[in-house]
N, C-alpha and C positions, 0 to 999 in steps of 0.2 A: 682612660682613668683620672683619676683626681686626688685630694688629700695630698695636699702638697706639704709633707712634715719636714721637709730639710733642705730648702730652695736656696740656691749659691747664690751670694749677694753680690750679684751684678746687673746691672743697667745696661742693656744692650743700646749702645748709641745710635745705632743704624735703625731702630725698629720705630720710627718717628712717620708723620702724617703731615705733610706739607699743606697748610691749610690758609686760603686767604679771607680774611676776615676784615670787615667796616672798622676801620680806626677809632670810630668813635665808640665802638664796643668795647675795643682793647682798654679803651682810656678809664674803663671801670675797674679794671682789672689790677691787683696790685702784684707786687714782683718779690717782696721778699715779707718774713715776719714782721719787722718795724713797721712796713708800710702798711700791712694788714691792721697791726695793733693800733696804728696812728688812726687808721679809716673807722674801726670799731668805736674808739674811743671818742672821735669827733662825732660820730653817730649818738652815741652814748651821753654826750654833752649837750647835742641839740636837743634831747629829748627831755633831758633833767631842766635846760633853759625854759622848756614851755611849762613846765609841771615843777615837781619837787623830788622827784626819785626816776630812778630805772631799773627795772628787773631785766639783766641780761641772762639769756638763756644757752648757754654751749653745751651742745650736745654732739653726738660722735662716733665713728666704728671703732671697732674695739682696738684698743692700744694707742687712741688718738693722745697726742700731749697736752692732755686737757690744764694740767696744773701749770706748765711751762707759760702756755699761753695767757691763762688767766692772769698770771702774775706779772705778763710783760702789759695786757691791758691796762692792769691796775697803776704798774708804774706809770703807763704814758698819760693815763688819766690824771693822775697827781702831777705830774711834771710838766703838762701842754695845760690842762684846766683847774689846775688845784681842786679837784674832785677825788673825795675818799670813797674807796669802794670798800664795800664788804664781799667777803668769800662764802660761799656755802656749797657742798658739793653730793654727789649721790653715792659716796662709797659706803655710808654706813646704812644705806635703806634696805640693804638684801637681807633675805634671811641669814641664819647662823649656817654653819656648815654642815651639822647633823641636819638640820631642817632641809637644806638645800639638796644634801646626798639621799633623802627619802624622797623627796618631790621628783628627784630627776632617776631614780634608780630603774623607773619602766623603760625610759628613754637609752640609759647608759647600763645594760646589764653586765652583773659580772661573774658569770657562768664559765670559768676558764676550761671545761671539757669542751663546751660549743666554741669557742673562741678562747684562745691561750693566751694571747696576747692582749685581750680587750681592745681590739682595733674597731669592731663595728658597734652599731646602735642604733637608735630610731629618731627621725626629723623631728625637733621639738615643734609641737603646733600651736604652742602659746604664747602670749607675749611678754614683756619686762616685766608688769605687774604681777605675773604668777611666782616671780621670785623674790618677791620683796616683803619684808615685814609690814603688816598692816599697820601696827602700831608707829613703826620708824617712818613711814609712809605718809602717817596723819602727822606725825610730828613736822617734816619738812615743808607740809601743805601750812599748816600753824605759822611756820615762820616766812612763807611765801605770804601769806595773807595779813601777818603783821606788817611786813615791811611795805605791802602795796598800800597799806591804811595809814602806817606813822612814819614809815623809812624817809631817809633823807641821802641825797647823794645816788649811788650805783650799788646794786647787789648783784655780784657776777655768781650765777648760778651756773655749776659744770658738771660733767660726767655722763656716763651711758644712761638714757633713759632720762635726761632733764627736761626734754622735749616731748615726753608723752602727755597722753591728753590732759590728765589732770594737774600736771604742771604748767604745760605749757599756756594754759587761759591767763595765767600771771606774769608771762613773760612778754615785755613789752619789745625786745629786739631778739630776734631768735637767729642762732647759727648753728651750722652742721660743720665737723671737720671730719673729712674723710681720709681714710688709708687704703693704700692698695693691699692686697691680699699677701702678697709676698713681704712687705714690710712688717705688715702683722705677725706673721709667724715667725721673720728674726725677731721681732719684738719678744715675743713670747719665750723664742727660745734662749736669748740671751738674759732674760729675769727682769726686763722694764715693764713686764706686763704679766698679770695672770688672770684668772679666770672669774667671771662677774660673781662677786661674792666671797670668795675664798680667800682666807688671810695667809693661807701657807701655798707651797706649791706640790703638787703631786708629781710623779714620774712624768718627764715630757710628752711620751707618748698619750697617756691618760689625759693630760692637758689639751692636748691638739684633740683628741677625740672628743672631749666635752667642749671645745671650739667650736669644731664642726659640727657636731650636731645640735647644739644649744646656742653658744652665745653668738656665734656668725651667723646661724639662721635667724634669731630674732633681731639682731642688727642690721639684718639685710633687709627684713620685713619692714622693719623700722625707717630705715631711711627712703625706701622707695615710697613709701605712703607720706612722708615728709616732702618729698620732691615731687612727686605727682599732685598732692594738693594743695602744692604752693604756701606750706604750712612753716616755710625757713624765709629768712630775708637773704642771708648770704651762707656761700658755699664755702667751705677753705679746703685746699690741699694739704694734708698733713704729714705725709712723708718725710719731709726734711723739715724738722724745728725751728730752724734758722731760715728756710727758705720756705714758708707758709704764705700760700697765694690766694687772694679773697676775690671771688667771682659773687655778684648781685644774682640772685637765681633766676630773674627772668635772662640775664645777660648769658648765665651758663647754658638755659635752655636756647637761646639764639645759637650759642655756640656749635651746639650738638645738631641744632638742625643744618646748620653749613656743613658740619663735619659727614653727616649722614648723606649728603650730596656727592660725597666723594669714594673713590674706592679708597679702603680701610685695612690697613696690617695692625695687628696687636704687639703689643712687647713681650717677648717672651720670658718664660722663667726656665733657668739651668739647672738640672739636677744632677749631682753623681750617684753612682749606684755599682754596686759590687758586681755586676756584669758590662759596666758603662763603656764605651767604645769612643774613638778618635777622629771618626770624619768628621762630626760638626764642631767639635773642638778646634781643629784647625782650621776648617773654612771659615768660620765665624770668628775665629783669632780670639777664641775666650782665653780668659786668664789662665796664664802657665801653672798656677797653684793650682788649678783644679785636677784632680785625681784622675778623673776621665768625665764624662760628659754621656748619661745613659739615657735621661728624658730630657727632651725638649717640649716645655707645654708652649706650641706656638700660637694656639688658639683652644685653650680649656677655658671655656667663659666664665668659670667664677674664680678663677684664680690668676689671670693675665690683667694686664692694665692696657691703656690705651693714650698715645702721647699727640696732643695737638702742638705742632711747630709754627709759631704765628711769626717767622722771620725775625723778631727780636724779643720772642720769649718762648718757654716752653711750658705746657700746661699737663699733667698726667692725672689720669684719672682711674678708678676699678672700671676695668670693661664692664662687669655685671652693672654698676651705676650706670654706665651709658645706655647699658641693654633696657634698665627700669626706666630710663628717663624718653628715650628713643625707641623703644623696642618694634613697635609697629612700624615706625618707617624704615627700619634696618632689615627687620624680618619679613616683612608682610603680613596683611591683617590675617590671612588664614592661618598663618604660622603663629602669628601672637596670640590667636584664640584657641588653636589647639594645644599648644605646650604651656599654656597658664602665663605667658610672658619669659618665659625661659629661651635662651638662645639653644635651639634643639640638638645642634651636632657638635662635637668636640674632636679637635685635633693635634695630633702632636707626633714628634719623630721618637721613634726607640731606637739608639745606635748600640749596635753590637759590634761594630767594624773595628777589626783588630784586637777584639777584647780576649777576655780569659775564658769565657763561657757563653752558654745559653741563658736566656729568660727561664724565668722558673716555668714547670708543666702546669697549666692553670684552666680555669674556667669560670664562667661569669653567670649570673642567675637571669631567669625570665622576670617578665613582669609581675604575674601574680605572687612570686617568691619576694620580688622586693618591696612591693606595697604592703603586703602583709607583715612583714619583717622587719623593715625599715622605714615605712612609711614614706617610700620615694614614688616617683611618677611615671616610672615605667621600665621596661628591661634594658638590661646591660647588653646592647649587639656592638660587635665591632668589626674591622677590618683592617687587612695590611696590604699595603702597595710597596712593592720592592723598587726602592730607588737605588739604592747602590747595592750590588754583591761581591764579596771576595770568593776565595777558593774555597771550597767544601762547604760552603754555605748551603743551610736548609733551612724549611719552615716545619714546622708541626702543624697537623691540623687532622684532628678525627683519629679513632682508632683503627688498627689493624684488622683486616676482616675476620683474621683467626684468632683475634686477642680475645682472652678471658677477662671481660671488663670487671667483674666482681674479685677476679683474685688480683688485678692491678689496684682496686681500691684498697684490699685487704694490705697488700705489700706497702700502699702509700700511707697508710694508717699507723703499720710498725715503723717504718721510717720517722713518721712523727713522733711516734712514741718510745721508742727504743733506739733510734739512730741506726736503721739497718739500711743501708744503700739495695737497690737494686737495678735491674737493666730496664730503663723506662723505654729504649727503643724495641724491645720486644713487645710492646703494648701501644704505645703511640705513635701513629704514621707519620712519615715525613715526606718532603717533597723537596727536591733540589731547588734552590732559589735561583731566579734569573730576572734582572731589571725590568721591568713591566708588566711583572705577573700581579693580580690581585686576588687575594684571598678573601672571602666572607667568611665571618665568625660568629655565627648566631649565637644566642644565649645557649649555654649548655655544651657549646663544642669545646672538647678539649683540644689545648692550644699551647703554641710558643716559638718565639722568635729564636731562631738559630743562632751562633755567633757567626760575626763575620760579614754582617749585613747592617744597612741603614733601611728602615721601614716606615713609611707615613701610616699611620694609625689613625682610623676615623671611626668615631663612635657614635651612638645614640645618647640621648638625653640622662645622665646618672648626675646628681648634685654631689652624692658620695662617690667611693671608688670600691667596687665589689668585686676583686680579684681575689679567688679562691685559689691558693697554691695547693697543689695536691701532690708534687714533688720538687725539690729544689737541689738535688744530689750532694745532699748533706753539706749544703755552703753556708760560710759565716758570711753576715754582712760586713761593713768597713769598720763597727766598732768591734767586732770581732765575737759577737753572738751570732749563735745558730739562727737562721732567718725564720720565721715562723710559718707554719703551714696551716691550712684550715680544711682538711678533710671532712670534718664534721659536715659543713656547709657545701664544698663540692659535693660530697657522695650525694647531697638532696637534689641539686640543680644538674647536676652531669646527664648528657643525652647518651645513654648506653647505644643508641641506634645511628648514631652519626659516626658512620664506619668510612673506610678508604673510599670503597667504590662510590659511596654515597657523596662524600665530600667532592671526589674529582667531577662528578657528574652534576652538582648543583653550586659549589661552594669556589670552584676554581673553573671559571668560564672564559671560553673562546670570546674575544670582542667582536661585537655586534655592529657593525658601520650605520648609523642613524642619520649624517649627512655628510656629503661629500662634495664641495663647491669653493674648489681653491685651497681647501684642508680638509682633514677627514677627521669626524669626530665618531668615536665610536663608546658604548655601552661595556666597561669592562666589568663591572659588577651590579646586578640588582637581583633581589628577591624577595618574596613574599614577606617573609620574616622582618626585612628591614626596610626602614622608611624613607631611607634617601638613596638616591643613585649615584653613582660611581661612573665616571666617565674619562675618557682621554681624547683631546685635541691635537693633533699633530699639524703644522704647518712650516712652511719655509719663510713666508712674509708676513703676512697677516690674517686673521681672523676677526670674524665678526659675531656678535651675540646681543641677546637681550634679556633681561629681567622683565618678569610679567609678574610682579606681587608675590616672586620668591628669589630670594638672595642666593648667589652663586659663592663658591669659595673655590679661587683657583690658586694651585700651588705649582711653581716652576720647577718640574720634576727632571727636566733634560734641556738644557740651552745655558746662554749667559745672562741675558737680559731682555726684558720685554716694558714696553709701555704699552699700559692698559689707560685708555681714554673714553670720555664720553662722545659718541657722535652727534650730542644737540648742544653740549657744551664743552670743547675742546679744552677749557682752562681746568675741567674737573680731572684730575690724571692722577696716576701713580707709578713711579718708574720702580719695576719689580725685577727684581734680583735671584739669581739660582737658590731655589727651595724657600722662598719667601712665600707665606700663606697670604693672598689677598680676599678681603670679603668686598662682593659686590651687593651693595645694599638694593633690596628689593623694588625700590622706588626709582633706581638708576638708568634703568631703559635701556635703550640701545647704545652698544658700545664696541669698541675695537681694541682688538689686542695686537701691535706692533712689534715683530722680532727686531731686536736693535744689535744682535750679536751675530754670530756667524753660525750656519749649517741649520739643520730642522730643530724645532722646536717641541716639546712634550710638555702640553699643561694638563695636569690631572684636577679635574672639573667635578664639585660635589655642588649636590642640589636636591632638595626634596622632591621626590617621587611625584608624578601624576597622581591627583587623587588621594595624597597623604594624609588629607584633613578628615577623610571616611573611614580611614582605617580604624 
């Protein structure tokens, strides 16, 4: 799943990557906002000294601290170089609220019969310019042209879209302030940021829906274009307004090229939930103030970040920015082409261990439905791997053989409309959960994780989150509101034929041994409907493997700690601990995994299937 509506404000200090980088490259990076402002001010002054003026374009991701940073640069220009700065921003360039609403209505429909809480929409397929007033845009262009011709000193032009094509040609120095997705969501929730062009604030769920389907989509595409085409001079990390770090774009790309030669772990995002458990909370020593931990977004590509630890400094980037910049080396050429530059698999933990209940009974849509209704790239398939199970743990998957599916749907709709509960166990099949079991959940399969277990959820590429809850036990969320149900959409995508016998024969498979050479590698889940392969590698001492234009993701699901190390360059390694998810980049080549704990290791391994590019 994705759509990170309410992340917990916690930065996991362990989730970092120790990277050895040339000292000369490191010297080009700044360490805090004052150093960054001084470096920008110095660059501006150098340009002014060669002419009579300088226009600085400062663009960025949604919620970037434009005003604060522009003010600091202006201050340092005056203090260090006696240069006066004029400021101009993009805040007034957008269409007014009514025109924006009309423009976006096809992407953010308001049918509460189909979508009771207005959660879903369609990915916006236009750019920043489509949300701008033509007259206001022309006015800004006139101001830029006039300053270019007649101005003196510096003009600091800042805000979202400040470096779009028609503005960028007037900018002498070009900066991009980036933000991690977690910090952006927290900024929206705390009121420090709103939607593009909106003067007021909508309900938070509507603001976030608009953000995911429109604002974030435009901003990510814009960032990717600027970086790939070398259209900026400097990249700036913006999560911490007092700790903003500057990287010359060319040096940032050099850093990424070094990073992608290592095994890598992303920084997770942790989320509370009504059914949240306590296994990960205790294991990773999460803040005691957390009510529970329902979801662990360990590797949800659009939501997580990645941290480079350079011994004397750390740099944090949105993982999707990393993918946009170095994706082909990370994923492999075939995957990069097949999935349009998106990282094609998502990973998270669902924790109901010692929780108060099950996850909702739910279903996900197939590719045709998602493309037609949401403008997405493909179907939403999932899988559950049982990592830890407690007593009475079970997993729901498929309908019972004798279930009247239409009766189930009718009761689910009555529960949604009238609040009438019913016995879901009479319709939805369940299987006792045991560690090591792999469930495949192709689109259309009715399913849920039961209480008292920790599952590793692995799914196909979807930018958004299309979880249609069919039944949620008349349960309220953490704010005391009845949790929304989506029977309208669920009814349309539900596979009535995925019943108990079929599920047991096709979606809960017996492991098949494919290698046995001092370790045992088994396929625990593969199916024609799913484009990735799920495997286990069991070993006592050491296991070897190789990436050949396909990335691997290794999760230590049983064991204490392992060393993942390149066989051609042993200095490229990652020290993996229990439940860490580690990406082995496509170009990493031959590698070894060494058990540094006691007992047997079980490593869950995910990779794209043979021939995935032809499906």
